[in-house]
N, C-alpha and C positions, 0 to 999 in steps of 0.2 A: 332257212333256205330249202332244206329237204322236205319239210312239211308242206311248204308252198307248192313245190313241184308235185308232190304226191296228191294234194288236193286238186291241182290243175289236171293231173293225169286221169283222175276219176270224173272230171267234168264239172267241178265246182268253180264258179266264177269268183275270183278274188279282186277286190278293189285295186285300181291302178296305183294308188298311193302306197299299198303294201309292196308291190313290185318295185316301185321307186325307192322305198325305204331299204329294201333288201339290197338293191344295187348300190346305194350310197354306203351302207354298212360294209359291203364287200370291197368297195373301192377304198374306203378308209382303212380296212384291214390290210389291203395290199400296200398302201402308202406307209403305214406303220411298220410293216414287215420290211419294206425297202429301207426305211430309216434305221431299223435295228441292224440290218445286214451291213449297211454302209458304216454305221458307228462301230460295229464289231471289226470290220475290215480295217478301219482307221486305227483303232486302238491296238490291234495286233501288229500293224506295221510300225506304230509309234513305240511300243514297249517291248517288242520281241525281235 
């Protein structure tokens, strides 16, 4: 993600599929993190 923004900041055009891929990966990361947090919360309430 950061190299993408750095290249865009210096005026290099990046194909739109790269931006779409980055967005998809970030969204997936958010969903996985959400799942991990919910699972952790559930296990703490169940066993402690």
